[in-house]
ZAMARGU-4260 file (C-alpha; in steps of 0.2 Angstrom, whole numbers, plus 5000, padded with zeros to 4 digits):
<rodrens>
0) 5208/5440/6680 | 5222/5449/6671 | 5215/5457/6656 | 5230/5462/6645 | 5246/5455/6640
5) 5262/5464/6634 | 5261/5455/6617 | 5243/5460/6614 | 5246/5479/6615 | 5251/5482/6597
10) 5235/5475/6590 | 5219/5481/6597 | 5208/5468/6589 | 5214/5456/6602 | 5204/5465/6615
15) 5187/5466/6607 | 5173/5453/6610 | 5155/5457/6605 | 5159/5475/6606 | 5166/5474/6623
20) 5183/5470/6630 | 5190/5453/6629 | 5203/5447/6642 | 5220/5445/6633 | 5228/5433/6645
25) 5214/5424/6653 | 5216/5410/6665 | 5233/5402/6669 | 5229/5386/6679 | 5242/5379/6691
30) 5248/5361/6690 | 5245/5353/6708 | 5260/5341/6706 | 5273/5352/6714 | 5261/5356/6728
35) 5257/5338/6731 | 5275/5332/6732 | 5279/5346/6745 | 5263/5342/6755 | 5266/5323/6755
40) 5283/5325/6763 | 5277/5336/6777 | 5261/5326/6779 | 5270/5309/6781 | 5281/5316/6795
45) 5267/5325/6804 | 5255/5311/6803 | 5268/5298/6810 | 5271/5310/6825 | 5252/5313/6828
50) 5247/5295/6828 | 5261/5290/6840 | 5248/5293/6853 | 5232/5283/6852 | 5221/5297/6860
55) 5225/5309/6846 | 5218/5296/6834 | 5201/5295/6843 | 5200/5314/6844 | 5203/5316/6825
60) 5189/5303/6821 | 5177/5313/6832 | 5181/5329/6824 | 5179/5322/6806 | 5162/5314/6811
65) 5156/5331/6818 | 5162/5341/6802 | 5153/5328/6791 | 5137/5329/6801 | 5137/5348/6800
70) 5140/5348/6781 | 5126/5336/6778 | 5114/5346/6789 | 5119/5362/6779 | 5116/5354/6762
75) 5100/5347/6767 | 5092/5363/6774 | 5074/5365/6769 | 5069/5380/6759 | 5052/5388/6763
80) 5043/5404/6767 | 5026/5409/6773 | 5022/5420/6758 | 5008/5415/6746 | 5011/5414/6728
85) 5026/5418/6718 | 5033/5433/6710 | 5040/5428/6693 | 5052/5440/6685 | 5058/5440/6667
90) 5073/5450/6663 | 5073/5454/6644 | 5089/5462/6639 | 5088/5477/6627 | 5069/5476/6624
95) 5064/5493/6617 | 5047/5501/6620 | 5046/5508/6602 | 5050/5491/6594 | 5038/5483/6606
100) 5024/5495/6601 | 5027/5492/6583 | 5027/5473/6586 | 5010/5474/6595 | 5003/5485/6581
105) 5008/5471/6569 | 4999/5459/6579 | 5015/5449/6583 | 5013/5451/6602 | 4996/5445/6608
110) 5002/5441/6626 | 5012/5458/6628 | 4996/5467/6621 | 4985/5458/6635 | 4997/5464/6649
115) 4998/5481/6642 | 4979/5483/6641 | 4974/5473/6656 | 4989/5473/6668 | 5002/5486/6669
120) 5014/5495/6656 | 5027/5509/6657 | 5043/5514/6650 | 5057/5511/6663 | 5070/5523/6667
125) 5087/5515/6665 | 5104/5520/6673 | 5117/5532/6669 | 5126/5525/6660 | 5114/5513/6651
130) 5126/5499/6651 | 5121/5481/6655 | 5132/5477/6670 | 5127/5494/6677 | 5109/5492/6675
135) 5107/5474/6681 | 5118/5479/6696 | 5105/5492/6700 | 5091/5480/6697 | 5099/5467/6709
140) 5103/5479/6723 | 5089/5492/6721 | 5102/5506/6721 | 5111/5518/6709 | 5128/5516/6703
145) 5134/5528/6717 | 5130/5515/6729 | 5133/5498/6721 | 5149/5505/6712 | 5148/5498/6695
150) 5150/5511/6682 | 5155/5503/6665 | 5160/5487/6657 | 5178/5492/6659 | 5187/5498/6675
155) 5204/5506/6676 | 5217/5506/6690 | 5222/5525/6693 | 5238/5519/6701 | 5245/5513/6684
160) 5231/5516/6671 | 5229/5497/6668 | 5212/5491/6662 | 5201/5476/6667 | 5184/5470/6664
165) 5171/5474/6677 | 5168/5455/6678 | 5183/5450/6688 | 5185/5435/6698 | 5182/5445/6714
170) 5165/5451/6707 | 5157/5447/6724 | 5166/5462/6731 | 5165/5473/6716 | 5146/5475/6719
175) 5144/5485/6735 | 5128/5483/6745 | 5116/5468/6747 | 5107/5460/6732 | 5089/5456/6732
180) 5093/5437/6734 | 5103/5441/6750 | 5089/5451/6757 | 5076/5438/6753 | 5087/5425/6761
185) 5086/5434/6778 | 5068/5432/6777 | 5068/5414/6771 | 5060/5419/6754 | 5064/5405/6742
190) 5073/5412/6727 | 5079/5406/6710 | 5091/5416/6699 | 5094/5410/6682 | 5108/5418/6671
195) 5107/5436/6678 | 5122/5446/6673 | 5135/5450/6687 | 5133/5433/6695 | 5150/5425/6692
200) 5156/5418/6703 | 5138/5414/6711 | 5133/5421/6728 | 5126/5410/6741 | 5107/5412/6743
205) 5092/5404/6751 | 5088/5395/6735 | 5098/5392/6719 | 5107/5402/6706 | 5116/5398/6689
210) 5128/5412/6683 | 5125/5423/6668 | 5134/5437/6659 | 5151/5438/6665 | 5155/5420/6665
215) 5170/5416/6655 | 5175/5401/6644 | 5188/5389/6651 | 5202/5400/6643 | 5196/5414/6655
220) 5190/5425/6640 | 5173/5432/6636 | 5173/5419/6622 | 5186/5414/6610 | 5181/5402/6595
225) 5194/5392/6585 | 5194/5390/6566 | 5203/5376/6557 | 5205/5380/6539 | 5215/5378/6523
230) 5213/5396/6519 | 5226/5410/6522 | 5224/5414/6541 | 5216/5431/6545 | 5229/5441/6555
235) 5215/5452/6563 | 5204/5437/6569 | 5198/5437/6587 | 5198/5418/6587 | 5212/5404/6588
240) 5216/5399/6570 | 5224/5382/6565 | 5231/5380/6548 | 5226/5364/6539 | 5234/5355/6524
245) 5224/5351/6509 | 5224/5332/6512 | 5210/5320/6516 | 5216/5315/6533 | 5226/5324/6546
250) 5229/5327/6564 | 5229/5344/6573 | 5227/5350/6590 | 5213/5359/6599 | 5221/5373/6609
255) 5216/5373/6627 | 5219/5382/6644 | 5236/5388/6649 | 5244/5381/6665 | 5260/5383/6675
260) 5271/5369/6682 | 5288/5372/6690 | 5288/5390/6685 | 5285/5385/6667 | 5270/5391/6657
265) 5262/5379/6645 | 5247/5376/6634 | 5237/5360/6636 | 5229/5353/6620 | 5219/5339/6613
270) 5222/5329/6597 | 5209/5331/6584 | 5208/5319/6569 | 5200/5326/6553 | 5194/5315/6539
275) 5186/5322/6523 | 5173/5311/6513 | 5170/5321/6497 | 5159/5308/6490 | 5146/5309/6504
280) 5150/5327/6506 | 5153/5325/6525 | 5167/5327/6537 | 5172/5315/6551 | 5180/5322/6567
285) 5187/5310/6580 | 5192/5318/6597 | 5195/5308/6613 | 5186/5293/6607 | 5171/5303/6601
290) 5166/5302/6582 | 5157/5317/6575 | 5150/5316/6557 | 5146/5333/6550 | 5137/5339/6534
295) 5141/5356/6527 | 5132/5370/6536 | 5128/5360/6551 | 5132/5361/6569 | 5137/5346/6580
300) 5128/5342/6597 | 5138/5346/6612 | 5155/5338/6613 | 5164/5334/6629 | 5182/5339/6630
305) 5194/5335/6644 | 5211/5344/6645 | 5224/5336/6656 | 5236/5347/6665 | 5243/5333/6676
310) 5238/5317/6683 | 5228/5325/6696 | 5221/5340/6687 | 5208/5340/6673 | 5198/5354/6665
315) 5182/5349/6658 | 5174/5359/6644 | 5160/5357/6631 | 5160/5364/6614 | 5151/5363/6597
320) 5158/5360/6579 | 5151/5369/6564 | 5156/5364/6546 | 5156/5379/6536 | 5162/5371/6520
325) 5172/5356/6513 | 5178/5364/6497 | 5186/5373/6489 | 5193/5377/6506 | 5190/5367/6522
330) 5183/5378/6536 | 5178/5370/6553 | 5172/5381/6567 | 5174/5376/6585 | 5164/5386/6598
335) 5172/5394/6613 | 5175/5380/6625 | 5162/5382/6639 | 5163/5376/6657 | 5156/5358/6657
340) 5141/5361/6669 | 5142/5343/6675 | 5160/5345/6680 | 5164/5364/6681 | 5182/5368/6687
345) 5175/5385/6693 | 5159/5388/6702 | 5145/5393/6691 | 5130/5389/6702 | 5124/5388/6719
350) 5123/5376/6727 | 5138/5369/6718 | 5129/5354/6712 | 5115/5364/6705 | 5123/5365/6687
355) 5125/5346/6688 | 5107/5344/6692 | 5102/5355/6678 | 5112/5344/6666 | 5104/5328/6672
360) 5087/5335/6669 | 5089/5345/6653 | 5105/5341/6645 | 5121/5351/6642 | 5119/5370/6640
365) 5129/5386/6636 | 5138/5392/6652 | 5147/5406/6644 | 5139/5422/6650 | 5140/5430/6632
370) 5135/5414/6622 | 5131/5422/6605 | 5147/5422/6594 | 5145/5439/6586 | 5163/5440/6580
375) 5161/5424/6570 | 5147/5433/6561 | 5157/5449/6559 | 5172/5439/6552 | 5162/5429/6540
380) 5164/5412/6549 | 5146/5412/6551 | 5133/5418/6538 | 5116/5424/6544 | 5108/5407/6543
385) 5121/5399/6554 | 5121/5413/6567 | 5103/5414/6568 | 5101/5395/6569 | 5114/5395/6584
390) 5105/5409/6592 | 5089/5399/6592 | 5097/5384/6599 | 5104/5395/6614 | 5086/5402/6616
395) 5079/5385/6616 | 5091/5379/6630 | 5087/5393/6641 | 5068/5391/6638 | 5068/5373/6643
400) 5078/5376/6659 | 5067/5391/6663 | 5050/5382/6662 | 5057/5366/6670 | 5063/5375/6685
405) 5048/5387/6686 | 5035/5373/6688 | 5045/5366/6703 | 5044/5382/6713 | 5028/5386/6722
410) 5032/5401/6732 | 5045/5415/6733 | 5055/5425/6719 | 5059/5417/6702 | 5070/5427/6691
415) 5076/5422/6673 | 5086/5432/6661 | 5085/5431/6642 | 5098/5441/6632 | 5093/5436/6614
420) 5084/5453/6611 | 5099/5463/6615 | 5111/5452/6603 | 5099/5452/6589 | 5096/5471/6590
425) 5115/5474/6590 | 5118/5463/6574 | 5101/5465/6564 | 5096/5483/6568 | 5094/5486/6549
430) 5083/5470/6547 | 5068/5474/6558 | 5060/5457/6552 | 5073/5447/6561 | 5071/5458/6577
435) 5052/5455/6576 | 5055/5437/6574 | 5064/5435/6591 | 5052/5448/6600 | 5038/5436/6595
440) 5048/5421/6603 | 5048/5432/6619 | 5030/5434/6617 | 5027/5415/6616 | 5037/5414/6632
445) 5026/5426/6641 | 5010/5417/6635 | 5017/5400/6641 | 5022/5408/6658 | 5004/5416/6660
450) 4997/5398/6658 | 5007/5392/6672 | 5003/5405/6685 | 4991/5404/6699 | 4979/5418/6703
455) 4990/5424/6717 | 5006/5424/6707 | 5013/5441/6700 | 5022/5442/6684 | 5034/5456/6681
460) 5044/5459/6664 | 5057/5472/6662 | 5071/5477/6651 | 5087/5485/6657 | 5087/5498/6643
465) 5080/5501/6625 | 5089/5502/6608 | 5093/5513/6594 | 5103/5514/6578 | 5122/5515/6578
470) 5128/5525/6563 | 5143/5535/6569 | 5158/5531/6581 | 5166/5545/6591 | 5184/5544/6596
475) 5183/5553/6612 | 5202/5553/6615 | 5205/5560/6598 | 5194/5574/6602 | 5202/5577/6619
480) 5219/5577/6609 | 5213/5590/6597 | 5206/5601/6610 | 5222/5600/6621 | 5215/5590/6635
485) 5226/5575/6630 | 5244/5576/6624 | 5253/5562/6615 | 5272/5559/6617 | 5284/5568/6605
490) 5270/5576/6595 | 5263/5559/6590 | 5246/5560/6580 | 5240/5543/6586 | 5241/5532/6601
495) 5237/5513/6603 | 5227/5504/6616 | 5230/5505/6634 | 5233/5524/6633 | 5249/5521/6623
500) 5259/5536/6619 | 5250/5547/6632 | 5261/5560/6639 | 5255/5561/6657 | 5265/5576/6662
505) 5255/5586/6650 | 5238/5577/6649 | 5223/5584/6659 | 5209/5572/6654 | 5207/5555/6646
510) 5193/5543/6641 | 5191/5524/6646 | 5176/5513/6643 | 5160/5518/6634 | 5153/5533/6644
515) 5167/5540/6655 | 5180/5554/6655 | 5193/5554/6669 | 5204/5569/6675 | 5222/5566/6677
520) 5221/5570/6695 | 5236/5573/6706 | 5237/5561/6720 | 5225/5549/6712 | 5232/5545/6695
525) 5250/5539/6694 | 5255/5553/6683 | 5242/5565/6689 | 5245/5584/6686 | 5228/5592/6689
530) 5227/5600/6706 | 5212/5595/6717 | 5208/5614/6719 | 5207/5616/6700 | 5197/5600/6696
535) 5180/5608/6697 | 5184/5622/6685 | 5191/5610/6673 | 5176/5599/6674 | 5165/5613/6670
540) 5175/5619/6655 | 5176/5601/6649 | 5157/5598/6651 | 5154/5615/6641 | 5165/5610/6627
545) 5158/5592/6626 | 5140/5599/6624 | 5146/5610/6609 | 5153/5596/6599 | 5145/5595/6581
550) 5147/5580/6569 | 5154/5589/6553 | 5147/5574/6542 | 5129/5578/6546 | 5130/5594/6557
555) 5121/5585/6571 | 5125/5587/6589 | 5135/5573/6597 | 5133/5574/6616 | 5116/5576/6624
560) 5121/5577/6642 | 5137/5576/6653 | 5135/5572/6671 | 5147/5576/6685 | 5150/5565/6700
565) 5141/5578/6711 | 5126/5578/6700 | 5125/5559/6701 | 5128/5559/6720 | 5144/5550/6718
570) 5157/5553/6732 | 5172/5563/6726 | 5184/5550/6734 | 5176/5535/6723 | 5191/5532/6712
575) 5182/5519/6701 | 5170/5532/6695 | 5173/5543/6680 | 5173/5561/6683 | 5161/5565/6669
580) 5148/5553/6662 | 5145/5556/6643 | 5127/5554/6637 | 5127/5553/6618 | 5112/5557/6606
585) 5106/5541/6599 | 5114/5536/6582 | 5132/5540/6589 | 5142/5533/6603 | 5160/5531/6609
590) 5171/5520/6598 | 5179/5503/6602 | 5195/5512/6602 | 5189/5524/6615 | 5184/5510/6626
595) 5202/5503/6627 | 5211/5520/6628 | 5217/5522/6610 | 5219/5538/6601 | 5216/5536/6582
600) 5219/5549/6569 | 5200/5553/6565 | 5187/5559/6578 | 5172/5552/6568 | 5170/5536/6559
605) 5155/5530/6549 | 5149/5513/6555 | 5150/5499/6541 | 5150/5484/6551 | 5137/5471/6555
610) 5135/5478/6573 | 5122/5491/6568 | 5112/5494/6584 | 5116/5500/6601 | 5111/5507/6618
615) 5127/5516/6625 | 5119/5533/6622 | 5111/5545/6635 | 5099/5536/6647 | 5085/5547/6641
620) 5087/5540/6623 | 5085/5522/6627 | 5072/5519/6641 | 5068/5501/6645 | 5050/5493/6648
625) 5041/5487/6663 | 5025/5476/6662 | 5015/5465/6674 | 4999/5455/6675 | 4995/5466/6690
630) 4992/5484/6692 | 5009/5489/6700 | 5003/5507/6702 | 5021/5514/6699 | 5022/5531/6691
635) 5038/5535/6681 | 5046/5519/6687 | 5065/5517/6688 | 5075/5501/6687 | 5081/5503/6705
640) 5063/5502/6711 | 5058/5485/6705 | 5066/5473/6718 | 5062/5484/6733 | 5044/5484/6727
645) 5044/5465/6725 | 5052/5462/6743 | 5037/5472/6750 | 5025/5460/6743 | 5033/5447/6754
650) 5032/5459/6769 | 5050/5459/6769 | 5058/5464/6786 | 5075/5473/6785 | 5085/5464/6798
</rodrens>
């Protein structure tokens, strides 16, 4: 998916979502009408000529029958393996060993306490850098980033310096090497994968999969809410804003996906009728023959929405309304519009019908890979009560699906991902009681899971990284500018997103993403000036300078480690990899501006936003955790070791 558009470059707020990058353009669907008109004309002429001979008709019927039989046989293939018992794996994003220990001491985690004392417990070494897509790719493949090729949330094209999310539509080819479910399939090991990051679009496997982190909304973004309001619009909002008149009844439109027909780009929308009933203190919404009655501070159930591009093409989504207030100003929130799992226009599961089966059994659920709307909280659309209520409803959806699917599978590998601990730690680091509350919910999941295991079953629980406070932002490009590594055009002091105003004829190094520095290498970068023979000396000088940086606000060191490609065993010709990986001391990390290639005036900024916890530091600062009901006998385990260990339990043969 294309990440940025020309009109977005001037305003960096258009790019941020949950502290990550948000696609600026998203999907542009195509109307099928022009194609059909052209196809019909060709088809009619061809079919008339083909059926002029009767023998051809008989051949065609036989071919169709054979194809249909093969499809039926493939879809009905049985899944089984000879291994006894299951390996049940819970991936708990961002669970931190220090917080876990505190929660156990507070007697909030009896089930984790039992595992720690009678099973297995260890800190888990995460990846360099400790970012979710990197760490979960390492978990899935059993390899370091040097082999699977995922290095950051954000990637850049050295040929033109353009940026994109690592979660692209061709993510299947973005991860190099085999995943554990692909290896398991070779040995007929029944495998379930629920909501694991980096699985959109889903892979084929000997089992079933529902996509996780990286799955966009129907607009093709990481999640874009809509706000219908009588208040003055917020120019810096990350959401779609629709202005309302201060009247009792009015019609507006719900903005939908963009599409292209006959070389013209358009936006599809759905009419929404809004009626205020001040006496009953409620709101009546009517959309596509659905009537929704909302009280202040309440969420609706899932609402189905159908956007029509043309007579043949419909895009089905689901969303929830939330009425923040009726007066003095009316504010109505509409969640990002998720793919309707019962009718997804993009594949979000394998087999394709799996998401439909889940809906039939458990009801509608969030398909968006990053379902917690942190920007609605940041912008004051949600208060804490609304955000936490919504977080609990997402958690409950995932819990119901997890246990429902777990009891069906008798052998093989069963993986389920829970991301709530990561989100809550980001947003409520300064409120430990909220964090403990959600850790307790995970402990309850563990207890229920243990009660459903047989004696031969193995339970493994791991987190991809830990957590720490986020007090300071470091503008790495601004530091590179002040130290002469990066030069802006015409002596400019600041540069916008997408490396705007960078003078490539004078720039030796630049920063993109959250932990990476790239040399402006001649022959690799479009405007590269650094000769290959000089690159090693430049890396050494840059590394030395980075390690000496002091935050003048508190006289603390900023960077704990800086790693070269050679130190991380990354091939020099891997153009996707940063040339230096920056590992920060906990408490300070690269800024959002650094991630998207901006060069602000100041090098350091004090954090004042709701987002107060993080993990994008040095890997040694934020280890994850590993627990099991069995003694795994792993010393100083690394996240890359988990799935190779699991596959050995099934006497996996590398074939």
